[in-house]
C-alpha positions in Angstrom: -19.9 -0.4 -21.6 -22.1 1.4 -19.2 -23.7 -0.9 -16.6 -22.1 -1.0 -13.2 -23.0 -3.4 -10.3 -25.9 -1.3 -9.0 -27.5 -1.1 -12.5 -26.8 -4.8 -13.0 -28.7 -5.8 -9.9 -31.7 -3.7 -10.9 -31.7 -5.5 -14.3 -31.6 -8.9 -12.8 -34.8 -11.0 -13.2 -36.8 -12.1 -10.2 -34.2 -14.2 -8.3 -34.6 -17.9 -7.8 -34.2 -19.2 -4.4 -31.1 -21.3 -5.5 -29.5 -18.4 -7.4 -26.0 -18.2 -5.9 -25.3 -14.7 -7.1 -28.6 -13.3 -5.6 -27.9 -14.9 -2.3 -24.4 -13.4 -2.4 -25.7 -9.9 -3.3 -28.2 -9.9 -0.4 -25.6 -10.8 2.2 -24.0 -7.4 1.5 -22.1 -5.9 4.4 -22.7 -8.9 6.6 -20.5 -11.1 4.3 -17.2 -9.9 5.7 -18.0 -10.4 9.3 -19.5 -13.8 8.5 -16.5 -14.8 6.5 -14.2 -13.8 9.3 -16.0 -16.2 11.6 -16.0 -19.0 9.1 -12.3 -18.9 8.4 -11.2 -17.9 11.9 -10.6 -21.5 13.2 -9.0 -22.9 10.0 -5.2 -23.0 10.6 -4.6 -23.5 6.8 -5.8 -20.0 6.2 -3.9 -18.4 9.1 -1.6 -16.4 6.7 -4.2 -15.8 4.0 -6.0 -12.5 3.4 -9.3 -12.0 1.6 -9.8 -8.3 0.6 -12.4 -6.9 -1.7 -11.4 -4.1 -4.0 -13.3 -0.8 -4.3 -14.9 -0.1 -7.7 -13.9 3.3 -9.1 -16.6 3.4 -11.7 -16.9 0.3 -13.9 -13.5 -1.0 -12.9 -14.9 -4.5 -12.0 -13.1 -5.9 -15.1 -9.8 -4.8 -13.5 -10.8 -5.9 -9.9 -11.8 -9.4 -11.1 -8.6 -10.1 -12.9 -6.5 -8.8 -10.0 -8.3 -11.1 -7.6 -7.8 -14.0 -9.9 -4.0 -13.3 -10.2 -3.7 -12.8 -6.5 -4.9 -16.3 -5.9 -2.6 -17.7 -8.6 0.0 -18.6 -6.1 3.1 -18.6 -8.3 2.2 -15.2 -9.7 1.5 -13.7 -6.2 4.8 -15.0 -4.8 6.8 -13.5 -7.7 5.0 -10.1 -7.2 5.7 -10.1 -3.5 9.3 -11.0 -4.1 9.5 -8.1 -6.5 8.1 -5.8 -3.9 10.9 -6.8 -1.5 13.5 -6.0 -4.2 11.9 -2.6 -4.7 12.9 -1.6 -1.2 16.5 -1.6 -2.5 15.7 -0.2 -5.9 15.3 3.5 -6.3 15.5 5.8 -9.3 19.1 7.1 -8.9 18.3 10.4 -10.6 15.1 11.3 -8.8 15.8 9.5 -5.6 12.3 7.9 -5.7 11.0 4.4 -6.0 10.2 3.2 -9.5 6.7 4.1 -10.6 5.0 1.9 -13.2 2.1 -0.5 -13.4 4.2 -3.4 -12.0 5.3 -1.4 -8.9 1.7 -0.3 -8.4 0.5 -3.9 -8.5 3.3 -5.0 -6.2 2.3 -2.3 -3.7 -1.3 -3.5 -3.9 -0.4 -7.1 -3.3 1.9 -6.2 -0.5 -0.8 -4.0 1.1 -3.3 -7.0 1.0 -0.8 -9.5 2.3 0.4 -7.5 5.3 -3.0 -6.4 6.6 -3.6 -7.2 10.3 -7.2 -8.2 9.6 -7.8 -11.2 7.4 -11.0 -9.9 5.7 -11.7 -6.4 4.6 -11.6 -3.9 1.7 -8.8 -2.0 -0.1 -9.0 0.8 -2.6 -6.6 0.1 -5.5 -6.5 3.8 -6.4 -2.9 4.1 -7.2 -3.0 1.1 -9.6 -6.2 2.4 -11.4 -4.8 5.9 -11.7 -1.6 4.5 -13.2 -3.5 2.1 -15.5 -5.6 5.0 -16.9 -2.5 7.2 -17.4 -0.5 4.4 -19.1 -3.3 3.3 -21.6 -6.0 5.6 -22.9 -8.2 2.6 -23.6 -8.8 2.3 -19.9 -9.0 6.0 -19.2 -12.8 6.3 -19.0 -15.7 5.2 -16.9 -16.9 2.6 -19.5 -16.8 -1.1 -18.8 -13.8 -2.9 -20.5 -13.1 -6.5 -21.4 -11.5 -8.5 -18.7 -9.5 -10.7 -21.1 -8.1 -7.6 -22.9 -7.1 -6.2 -19.6 -5.4 -9.5 -18.6 -3.4 -9.5 -21.9 -2.4 -5.9 -21.4 -1.3 -6.4 -17.8 0.8 -9.5 -18.3 2.4 -8.1 -21.4 3.2 -4.8 -19.7 4.7 -6.6 -16.7 6.8 -8.8 -19.0 8.1 -5.8 -20.9 9.0 -4.0 -17.7 10.9 -7.0 -16.3 12.7 -7.5 -19.6 13.7 -3.9 -19.8 15.0 -4.0 -16.2 16.9 -7.2 -16.9 18.5 -5.5 -20.0 19.5 -2.4 -18.0 21.0 -4.6 -15.2 23.0 -6.6 -17.7 24.3 -3.4 -19.4 25.2 -1.8 -16.0 27.0 -5.0 -15.0 29.0 -5.0 -18.2 29.9 -1.3 -17.7 31.1 -2.0 -14.1 33.2 -4.9 -15.4 34.8 -2.6 -17.8 35.5 0.0 -15.1 32.9 2.4 -16.4 29.7 3.9 -15.1 26.4 4.3 -16.9 26.5 8.0 -16.3 30.1 8.4 -17.7 29.7 6.3 -20.7 28.2 6.8 -24.1 26.5 3.4 -24.2 22.8 3.7 -24.9 20.6 0.8 -23.8 18.4 -0.1 -26.7 14.6 0.0 -26.1 12.8 -3.2 -25.4 10.4 -4.3 -28.1 7.0 -5.3 -26.8 6.2 -9.0 -26.9 3.3 -10.3 -28.9 0.8 -12.3 -26.9 1.2 -15.2 -29.3 4.6 -15.2 -31.0 7.1 -17.4 -32.7 8.9 -19.7 -30.3 12.5 -18.5 -29.7 15.3 -18.4 -27.1 14.2 -18.8 -23.5 17.4 -16.9 -22.3 15.5 -13.6 -22.1 12.3 -15.0 -20.6 10.9 -13.3 -17.6 9.0 -15.0 -14.8 5.8 -14.1 -16.6 6.9 -16.5 -19.3 8.0 -19.0 -16.7 4.6 -19.0 -15.2 2.1 -18.5 -18.1 3.9 -19.4 -21.3 3.3 -22.5 -23.2 4.1 -23.5 -26.7 1.8 -24.5 -29.6 3.1 -26.4 -32.6 1.4 -25.9 -35.9 1.7 -29.1 -37.9 0.9 -29.2 -41.6 1.0 -32.4 -43.7 1.1 -32.1 -47.5 -1.3 -34.6 -49.0 0.8 -34.9 -52.1 4.2 -35.8 -50.7 3.2 -36.6 -47.1 5.9 -34.2 -45.8 5.1 -32.8 -42.4 6.3 -29.3 -41.4 5.9 -27.7 -38.0 6.2 -24.2 -36.6 6.2 -23.4 -32.9 4.4 -20.5 -31.4 4.4 -19.3 -27.8 1.3 -18.3 -25.9 0.4 -16.8 -22.5 -3.2 -17.8 -22.7 -5.4 -19.9 -25.0 -8.7 -18.5 -26.5 -11.1 -21.3 -27.4 -14.5 -21.2 -29.1 -17.5 -22.3 -27.1 -20.4 -24.5 -28.0 -23.8 -25.3 -26.4 -23.7 -28.0 -23.7 -20.1 -28.8 -24.2 -17.1 -29.2 -21.8 -13.9 -27.2 -21.8 -12.1 -30.5 -22.7 -14.3 -30.7 -25.9 -13.6 -27.1 -26.7 -9.8 -27.8 -26.5 -10.2 -30.8 -28.7 -12.0 -28.7 -31.3 -9.2 -26.1 -31.0 -6.9 -28.9 -32.2 -9.1 -30.5 -34.8 -7.6 -31.4 -38.1 -8.3 -28.8 -40.8 -8.1 -29.5 -44.5 -6.6 -26.8 -46.7 -8.1 -26.9 -50.1 -9.3 -24.6 -52.9 -8.0 -21.1 -52.5 -6.6 -22.1 -49.1 -4.2 -24.7 -50.6 -0.8 -25.1 -48.8 2.4 -24.2 -50.6 4.7 -27.2 -50.0 8.4 -26.3 -50.1 9.2 -29.9 -50.8 6.9 -30.0 -53.8 7.6 -26.4 -54.8 3.9 -26.0 -55.5 0.5 -25.6 -53.8 -1.4 -28.7 -52.8 -4.1 -29.8 -50.4 -2.9 -30.3 -46.9 -4.0 -31.2 -43.4 -3.3 -28.8 -40.6 -3.7 -28.9 -36.8 -2.6 -27.0 -33.7 -1.4 -28.9 -30.7 0.2 -28.0 -27.4 3.9 -28.8 -27.3 4.9 -27.2 -24.0 2.3 -27.1 -21.2 2.5 -24.0 -19.0 2.8 -23.9 -15.3 -0.3 -21.7 -15.1 -2.9 -22.4 -17.8 -5.2 -19.4 -18.6 -8.2 -20.4 -20.8 -10.3 -17.6 -22.4 -13.8 -18.7 -23.4 -14.7 -16.7 -26.5 -18.2 -15.7 -25.4 -18.4 -12.4 -27.2 -19.1 -12.9 -30.9 -20.0 -10.6 -33.8 -23.4 -11.7 -35.3 -23.8 -10.4 -38.8 -27.6 -10.6 -38.8 -27.7 -8.4 -35.7 -24.9 -6.1 -36.9 -23.3 -6.1 -33.4 -21.4 -8.2 -30.9 -23.5 -10.4 -28.6 -22.8 -12.8 -25.7 -22.8 -16.5 -26.1 -24.2 -17.7 -22.8 -23.7 -21.4 -23.7 -23.4 -23.9 -20.9 -19.7 -25.0 -20.9 -18.7 -27.4 -18.2 -15.2 -26.9 -16.7 -13.6 -29.3 -14.3 -11.9 -28.7 -11.0 -9.1 -31.0 -12.3 -8.0 -30.9 -15.9 -5.7 -33.0 -18.0 -4.9 -31.8 -21.5 -5.3 -34.3 -24.4 -4.6 -32.0 -27.4 -0.8 -32.3 -26.9 1.9 -33.2 -29.4 3.7 -36.5 -29.3 6.9 -34.8 -28.1 5.1 -32.6 -25.6 6.9 -31.6 -22.4 5.0 -32.8 -19.2 2.3 -34.3 -21.4 0.6 -35.9 -18.4 0.6 -32.7 -16.4 -2.5 -32.4 -14.2 -4.1 -29.0 -13.4 -6.2 -27.7 -10.6 -8.7 -24.9 -11.0 -7.6 -21.9 -8.9 -9.7 -19.0 -10.2 -12.5 -18.1 -12.6 -13.4 -14.7 -13.9 -17.2 -14.6 -14.5 -19.1 -12.3 -16.8 -22.6 -11.4 -15.5 -25.1 -10.0 -18.0 -26.6 -10.5 -21.5 -24.3 -8.5 -23.7 -20.6 -7.5 -23.9 -21.6 -3.9 -23.7 -23.6 -4.1 -20.5 -22.6 -6.3 -17.6 -20.4 -7.0 -14.6 -17.4 -9.1 -13.7 -16.9 -11.2 -10.5 -14.3 -13.7 -9.5 -14.4 -17.2 -8.0 -11.1 -18.3 -6.3 -9.9 -21.3 -4.4 -7.8 -20.9 -1.3 -6.8 -24.3 0.2 -10.2 -26.2 0.6 -12.3 -23.0 0.4 -14.0 -21.4 -2.6 -14.8 -17.7 -2.4 -16.6 -15.2 -4.5 -15.2 -11.7 -5.0 -17.6 -9.0 -6.2 -15.6 -5.8 -6.1 -15.5 -4.8 -2.4 -17.6 -7.8 -1.2 -16.1 -11.2 -0.4 -18.0 -14.3 0.5 -17.4 -18.0 0.9 -19.4 -20.2 -1.4 -20.2 -23.9 -1.6 -18.0 -25.7 -4.2 -21.2 -27.2 -5.7 -22.4 -23.7 -6.5 -19.6 -23.4 -9.1 -21.9 -25.3 -11.5 -24.1 -22.2 -11.5 -21.4 -20.4 -13.6 -21.2 -22.9 -16.4 -23.7 -20.9 -18.4 -27.3 -21.5 -19.7 -28.5 -24.9 -21.0 -31.2 -23.3 -23.2 -30.6 -21.0 -26.2 -27.4 -19.3 -25.2 -27.5 -16.1 -27.3 -28.5 -12.7 -25.8 -29.5 -14.3 -22.5 -28.8 -12.9 -19.1 -26.3 -15.2 -17.4 -23.4 -15.4 -15.0 -21.0 -17.5 -17.0 -17.3 -18.3 -16.8 -15.1 -16.1 -19.0 -11.5 -16.8 -18.0 -10.3 -20.0 -16.3 -7.0 -20.2 -14.4 -5.5 -23.7 -13.9 -2.4 -24.3 -11.9 -0.2 -27.3 -12.6 -0.3 -29.6 -9.6 3.4 -30.5 -9.9 4.2 -26.7 -9.7 2.2 -26.0 -6.6 4.0 -25.5 -3.3 1.2 -27.0 -1.3 -1.4 -29.8 -1.7 -4.1 -28.0 -3.6 -6.2 -31.0 -4.3 -9.0 -29.9 -2.0 -12.2 -31.5 -1.2 -14.5 -30.5 -4.1 -13.5 -32.9 -6.8 -17.0 -34.3 -7.1 -18.3 -31.2 -8.9 -16.5 -32.1 -12.1 -13.6 -34.1 -13.3 -11.2 -34.1 -16.2 -13.2 -36.6 -18.2 -16.3 -34.4 -18.9 
């Protein structure tokens, strides 16, 4: 992908007066000073910091996800706690602090959270350098997919935490036996990477990534011959849902869990019948996560065009969300979620575009566009639903990843004052 922010602005059509992104672009350097004035008297924001991130050449996909995660409060708190632990944790052989993607992110979050000024800009150079070194996919100046980066980042952090937990457990065992790691022949087995959607298993080795983002899907299949129902659980860290024109996210989730009939070549092998039969299958949520990440599948391969294109469909998403596609034995089935961040894709194709982020901090909504930060009216969120007309191959600023925080998991009252924009019934 090859279109950075400057190129994207040049490709924008003549702006409408009510175009929220155009107004935002034109505020430019004045946005920070204006934002500083607007939040200066609000005591709720006295300990909050709003820092844009420098773009190192089409790294908006990275900046947008980092901003969204920073304003996912449970995630930020865990990262900052980890940073505090790092002060006591040094590589015993090299005498240096650990150096991995998690430590780089912890340093970045700590740097933002401890700034004297409440508004400004920070260059995430160490994080970007480490990211490119760790994964060749990101080691170029092409635009990458924000959802793929989110998957990689959360999975990598989880693997790092699990490996550290395994090492600590082994060292504790060695100390208990009067041995040291250096003097023993015990080899700590390597940690096997977690699949982003994997069979549900023991929670004993779960890291705080799982505690925050992990939910459980149950795949229910009913044999139409003997009526036997079998189920298989699968863990997830985010849900990817198909999008339709002029639909709501609630509708998209319902479609995700629609009953599917297995017939013809797709017949189901029933272990009770010991033969293949027609069956009905559906996927429902069994365990609702603390932080629900919803990925809108806007990039689709169109066979007639022989390439991937963007679906700019208008998809309404509420500020408050209750899930209805839950199993009968679901945990916290009535859990209510509040929208806390939105990663937005701007542009007409997956190959050329730009990413920005909308975040909520107390009663405020802000828009982060790399190094620029600005406060926006909550009603302007509707501008990021997508296009109501033909939604294929159209230039749009449309929501791509939604982050919802469970209200019962929040440490503060996050209800806010913008509930009129949308509600959980749309």
